[in-house]
C-alpha positions in Angstrom: 103.3 96.4 87.0 103.2 99.0 89.8 102.9 99.6 93.5 102.0 103.1 94.7 102.0 105.2 97.9 99.4 107.7 98.8 100.7 111.2 99.8 100.0 110.3 103.5 102.0 107.1 103.3 104.9 108.8 101.5 105.1 111.5 104.2 105.1 108.8 106.9 107.9 106.8 105.2 109.9 109.9 104.6 109.7 111.0 108.2 110.7 107.5 109.3 113.7 107.5 107.0 114.8 110.9 108.2 114.4 109.7 111.8 116.3 106.5 111.1 119.1 108.5 109.5 119.6 106.3 106.4 117.8 104.2 103.8 116.9 104.0 100.1 113.2 103.4 100.7 110.7 100.9 101.9 110.5 97.2 101.0 107.0 95.8 100.5 106.9 92.0 100.4 104.6 89.1 100.8 105.4 86.2 103.2 103.5 83.0 103.8 101.7 83.6 107.1 98.6 84.9 108.7 95.1 83.5 109.0 94.4 84.0 105.3 97.6 82.5 103.8 99.8 85.5 103.1 100.9 88.5 105.1 102.4 91.9 104.1 106.0 92.5 105.3 107.5 96.0 105.5 111.1 96.9 106.2 113.5 99.7 105.4 116.0 99.1 102.6 119.6 100.1 102.7 120.7 98.1 99.6 118.6 96.9 96.7 119.0 93.4 95.3 119.8 93.1 91.6 116.3 91.7 90.7 114.3 94.1 92.9 111.7 96.4 91.2 111.7 100.0 92.4 108.6 102.3 92.2 108.9 105.9 93.2 105.9 107.9 94.4 105.9 111.4 95.9 109.7 111.2 96.2 109.7 107.9 98.1 110.9 104.6 96.8 108.9 101.3 97.3 111.1 98.3 96.5 109.5 94.9 95.7 111.1 91.5 95.1 110.1 89.6 92.0 108.4 86.8 94.0 106.0 89.2 95.7 105.4 91.5 92.7 102.7 89.3 91.1 100.6 89.4 94.3 101.2 93.1 94.9 100.8 94.5 91.4 98.4 97.4 91.5 98.6 97.7 95.3 98.3 101.2 96.9 99.9 101.6 100.3 98.1 104.2 102.5 98.8 105.5 106.0 95.7 106.1 108.1 94.7 107.4 111.5 91.5 106.1 113.0 90.9 107.3 116.5 94.0 106.5 118.6 95.2 103.9 116.1 97.4 104.6 113.1 99.1 102.4 110.5 99.5 101.3 107.0 96.5 100.2 105.0 97.0 97.9 101.9 94.6 98.4 99.0 95.5 95.3 97.0 93.3 94.5 94.0 94.7 91.0 93.9 93.4 90.0 97.4 90.3 87.8 97.1 89.9 87.5 100.9 91.2 89.6 103.8 91.4 88.6 107.5 89.6 90.9 110.0 92.9 92.6 111.1 93.7 93.6 107.4 97.2 92.3 107.7 96.8 89.0 105.8 95.1 88.0 102.6 94.4 85.3 100.1 94.8 85.4 96.3 
């Protein structure tokens, strides 16, 4: 099982952690929501839970809870800029359908 960051995503997370002044890494989770059934949730982590899985890429830690890991296994998190917009892009091989906004998915 793995979750990875592209170099662009790792740089963005690293800059955000420095600006924030603290944090172990970024939590990537799945919540029931969105127009396709599930939505991605991102938050900074100050403390890991005992059952969390930690994946380190380009010097940045991505922390995933066990419930989310099955739906996120193999996911690559990228940070993209398109015109005036910028944000995270989720390349999830487990997603069977994605909504138009790219923030929710079905498995």
